N, CA, C and O atoms as CSV, one atom per row, in Angstrom:
chain,resi,resn,atom,element,x,y,z
A,1,UNK,N,N,78.002,48.873,47.097
A,1,UNK,CA,C,78.181,49.840,48.149
A,1,UNK,C,C,76.882,50.635,48.269
A,1,UNK,O,O,76.258,50.979,47.265
A,2,UNK,N,N,76.488,50.917,49.497
A,2,UNK,CA,C,75.283,51.700,49.739
A,2,UNK,C,C,75.579,52.801,50.748
A,2,UNK,O,O,76.651,52.835,51.353
A,3,UNK,N,N,74.624,53.692,50.920
A,3,UNK,CA,C,74.767,54.783,51.887
A,3,UNK,C,C,73.910,54.488,53.110
A,3,UNK,O,O,72.749,54.097,52.987
A,4,UNK,N,N,74.486,54.677,54.282
A,4,UNK,CA,C,73.806,54.402,55.552
A,4,UNK,C,C,73.661,55.700,56.339
A,4,UNK,O,O,74.673,56.268,56.750
A,5,UNK,N,N,72.445,56.191,56.567
A,5,UNK,CA,C,72.271,57.310,57.491
A,5,UNK,C,C,72.216,56.758,58.915
A,5,UNK,O,O,71.356,55.934,59.225
A,6,UNK,N,N,73.117,57.201,59.775
A,6,UNK,CA,C,73.189,56.669,61.140
A,6,UNK,C,C,73.212,57.838,62.119
A,6,UNK,O,O,74.047,58.736,62.014
A,7,UNK,N,N,72.286,57.814,63.070
A,7,UNK,CA,C,72.246,58.853,64.098
A,7,UNK,C,C,72.971,58.368,65.345
A,7,UNK,O,O,73.113,57.167,65.572
A,8,UNK,N,N,73.420,59.308,66.137
A,8,UNK,CA,C,74.087,58.961,67.389
A,8,UNK,C,C,75.460,58.354,67.204
A,8,UNK,O,O,75.816,57.396,67.890
A,9,UNK,N,N,76.234,58.902,66.283
A,9,UNK,CA,C,77.533,58.313,65.951
A,9,UNK,C,C,78.673,58.734,66.870
A,9,UNK,O,O,79.820,58.343,66.650
A,10,UNK,N,N,78.377,59.515,67.883
A,10,UNK,CA,C,79.471,59.957,68.752
A,10,UNK,C,C,79.899,58.888,69.740
A,10,UNK,O,O,81.067,58.843,70.126
A,11,UNK,N,N,78.979,58.021,70.162
A,11,UNK,CA,C,79.309,56.989,71.147
A,11,UNK,C,C,78.431,55.763,70.950
A,11,UNK,O,O,77.467,55.774,70.184
A,12,UNK,N,N,78.789,54.727,71.651
A,12,UNK,CA,C,77.937,53.547,71.773
A,12,UNK,C,C,77.648,52.798,70.494
A,12,UNK,O,O,78.488,52.691,69.601
A,13,UNK,N,N,76.424,52.279,70.432
A,13,UNK,CA,C,76.054,51.399,69.326
A,13,UNK,C,C,76.030,52.134,67.988
A,13,UNK,O,O,76.362,51.547,66.959
A,14,UNK,N,N,75.642,53.407,67.989
A,14,UNK,CA,C,75.653,54.176,66.745
A,14,UNK,C,C,77.048,54.270,66.157
A,14,UNK,O,O,77.233,54.117,64.949
A,15,UNK,N,N,78.022,54.522,67.008
A,15,UNK,CA,C,79.417,54.616,66.553
A,15,UNK,C,C,79.912,53.266,66.029
A,15,UNK,O,O,80.603,53.211,65.012
A,16,UNK,N,N,79.566,52.198,66.711
A,16,UNK,CA,C,80.022,50.871,66.292
A,16,UNK,C,C,79.351,50.420,64.995
A,16,UNK,O,O,79.988,49.771,64.166
A,17,UNK,N,N,78.076,50.757,64.811
A,17,UNK,CA,C,77.395,50.442,63.549
A,17,UNK,C,C,78.049,51.223,62.413
A,17,UNK,O,O,78.294,50.675,61.338
A,18,UNK,N,N,78.330,52.501,62.651
A,18,UNK,CA,C,78.994,53.317,61.633
A,18,UNK,C,C,80.368,52.755,61.299
A,18,UNK,O,O,80.743,52.680,60.129
A,19,UNK,N,N,81.116,52.362,62.319
A,19,UNK,CA,C,82.449,51.782,62.100
A,19,UNK,C,C,82.351,50.520,61.234
A,19,UNK,O,O,83.118,50.350,60.286
A,20,UNK,N,N,81.415,49.650,61.561
A,20,UNK,CA,C,81.249,48.402,60.808
A,20,UNK,C,C,80.845,48.681,59.364
A,20,UNK,O,O,81.340,48.033,58.443
A,21,UNK,N,N,79.954,49.637,59.166
A,21,UNK,CA,C,79.521,49.976,57.807
A,21,UNK,C,C,80.685,50.530,56.991
A,21,UNK,O,O,80.860,50.161,55.830
A,22,UNK,N,N,81.479,51.410,57.588
A,22,UNK,CA,C,82.636,51.970,56.887
A,22,UNK,C,C,83.663,50.894,56.557
A,22,UNK,O,O,84.208,50.868,55.454
A,23,UNK,N,N,83.924,50.012,57.508
A,23,UNK,CA,C,84.888,48.937,57.268
A,23,UNK,C,C,84.415,47.982,56.180
A,23,UNK,O,O,85.230,47.348,55.511
A,24,UNK,N,N,83.091,47.878,56.000
A,24,UNK,CA,C,82.535,47.024,54.950
A,24,UNK,C,C,82.485,47.741,53.603
A,24,UNK,O,O,82.063,47.157,52.604
A,25,UNK,N,N,82.918,49.016,53.569
A,25,UNK,CA,C,82.999,49.750,52.317
A,25,UNK,C,C,81.788,50.600,51.981
A,25,UNK,O,O,81.685,51.100,50.861
A,26,UNK,N,N,80.870,50.777,52.919
A,26,UNK,CA,C,79.681,51.591,52.685
A,26,UNK,C,C,79.965,53.057,52.993
A,26,UNK,O,O,80.909,53.380,53.713
A,27,UNK,N,N,79.140,53.933,52.443
A,27,UNK,CA,C,79.171,55.349,52.790
A,27,UNK,C,C,78.296,55.541,54.019
A,27,UNK,O,O,77.272,54.872,54.162
A,28,UNK,N,N,78.690,56.452,54.912
A,28,UNK,CA,C,77.921,56.708,56.128
A,28,UNK,C,C,77.651,58.203,56.249
A,28,UNK,O,O,78.566,59.018,56.140
A,29,UNK,N,N,76.384,58.556,56.475
A,29,UNK,CA,C,75.995,59.919,56.831
A,29,UNK,C,C,75.809,59.915,58.339
A,29,UNK,O,O,74.785,59.451,58.842
A,30,UNK,N,N,76.795,60.429,59.059
A,30,UNK,CA,C,76.809,60.355,60.520
A,30,UNK,C,C,76.264,61.636,61.135
A,30,UNK,O,O,76.594,62.739,60.699
A,31,UNK,N,N,75.425,61.475,62.154
A,31,UNK,CA,C,74.924,62.630,62.894
A,31,UNK,C,C,75.112,62.411,64.387
A,31,UNK,O,O,75.186,61.280,64.867
A,32,UNK,N,N,75.188,63.518,65.100
A,32,UNK,CA,C,75.275,63.491,66.562
A,32,UNK,C,C,74.748,64.824,67.076
A,32,UNK,O,O,74.638,65.786,66.316
A,33,UNK,N,N,74.426,64.882,68.346
A,33,UNK,CA,C,73.895,66.121,68.923
A,33,UNK,C,C,74.954,67.211,69.034
A,33,UNK,O,O,74.639,68.393,68.892
A,34,UNK,N,N,76.187,66.834,69.282
A,34,UNK,CA,C,77.248,67.824,69.488
A,34,UNK,C,C,78.184,67.877,68.277
A,34,UNK,O,O,78.632,66.845,67.778
A,35,UNK,N,N,78.467,69.088,67.818
A,35,UNK,CA,C,79.351,69.275,66.665
A,35,UNK,C,C,80.733,68.682,66.919
A,35,UNK,O,O,81.320,68.079,66.021
A,36,UNK,N,N,81.263,68.848,68.141
A,36,UNK,CA,C,82.596,68.323,68.439
A,36,UNK,C,C,82.619,66.799,68.367
A,36,UNK,O,O,83.651,66.213,68.039
A,37,UNK,N,N,81.495,66.152,68.669
A,37,UNK,CA,C,81.433,64.695,68.587
A,37,UNK,C,C,81.531,64.223,67.139
A,37,UNK,O,O,82.170,63.210,66.853
A,38,UNK,N,N,80.898,64.956,66.231
A,38,UNK,CA,C,80.995,64.610,64.811
A,38,UNK,C,C,82.421,64.859,64.327
A,38,UNK,O,O,82.954,64.080,63.536
A,39,UNK,N,N,83.040,65.938,64.796
A,39,UNK,CA,C,84.434,66.219,64.422
A,39,UNK,C,C,85.359,65.095,64.870
A,39,UNK,O,O,86.253,64.694,64.125
A,40,UNK,N,N,85.153,64.587,66.077
A,40,UNK,CA,C,85.954,63.457,66.565
A,40,UNK,C,C,85.758,62.237,65.681
A,40,UNK,O,O,86.715,61.522,65.382
A,41,UNK,N,N,84.522,61.996,65.263
A,41,UNK,CA,C,84.203,60.864,64.397
A,41,UNK,C,C,84.941,60.992,63.061
A,41,UNK,O,O,85.543,60.032,62.580
A,42,UNK,N,N,84.887,62.187,62.470
A,42,UNK,CA,C,85.561,62.424,61.186
A,42,UNK,C,C,87.070,62.300,61.344
A,42,UNK,O,O,87.738,61.760,60.463
A,43,UNK,N,N,87.619,62.791,62.454
A,43,UNK,CA,C,89.059,62.656,62.696
A,43,UNK,C,C,89.477,61.190,62.720
A,43,UNK,O,O,90.538,60.830,62.210
A,44,UNK,N,N,88.642,60.354,63.314
A,44,UNK,CA,C,88.983,58.936,63.419
A,44,UNK,C,C,88.766,58.175,62.116
A,44,UNK,O,O,89.586,57.335,61.746
A,45,UNK,N,N,87.669,58.462,61.419
A,45,UNK,CA,C,87.288,57.649,60.267
A,45,UNK,C,C,87.471,58.327,58.920
A,45,UNK,O,O,87.317,57.677,57.886
A,46,UNK,N,N,87.793,59.602,58.899
A,46,UNK,CA,C,87.971,60.304,57.635
A,46,UNK,C,C,86.685,60.963,57.174
A,46,UNK,O,O,85.630,60.817,57.790
A,47,UNK,N,N,86.801,61.687,56.080
A,47,UNK,CA,C,85.676,62.470,55.566
A,47,UNK,C,C,84.776,61.631,54.692
A,47,UNK,O,O,83.778,62.131,54.174
């Protein structure tokens, strides 16, 4: 298992890369420009 820093996780390819990494069992450090977008990401994928 490794840690993946991924920017732009609120939508698009960043979100899909983060989803794939999490499903593969990796840790993800997700960032986005809007705080609410990161909150939505955490709500969907967990902390």
